[in-house]
N, C-alpha and C positions, 0 to 999 in steps of 0.2 A: 504494500500500500504506500501511497505517496505521503510523505511527512511535509505538510505545507509550511510549517514553521521553519524547518530546515531549508526548504527551497527558498523561502523569503530571505533568509540570511545570506544566501548565495547570489541573490538578485543584484544586478548592476544595470542601470539604464544604458541604452545605446548612446554612444557619443553623438551620433547624427541627430537624435531626438533632442538632446540637451542643446546642441548648437542651433537647431531650428527654433527651439523655444526662445533662446537668447536673441536670435535675429528678429523674430516676430515681436518680442517685447520691446526691442530697441527702436523699431520703426514707429514713426508718428503717422499712423494711417488715418485718413479722413473717413469717417463713417457717416451714416445717414443723419445722425443728430447734428454733427458738425455742419453738414450741408444745409440743414433746415435753419440752424442758428444764423448762418451766413446769409441765407436768402432773406430771413426776417429782418436782419440788421440792414440789409440793402433796401428793403421795402420801407423801413422806417426812415432812412436817410432820404429816400426819394420823396416820401410824403412831406418831410420837413422842408425840403428844398422847393416844393411847389408853392 
């Protein structure tokens, strides 16, 4: 039978996965919320300018 506790002690995450996580976290990605905030700010500026 498999001893899960023993297997977990041996576990080491793949280097590629850790590197990918670091790369993803390091990027400043624009998401939908950022786009909506930007569009709203532009609309407010345009309405004030009129």
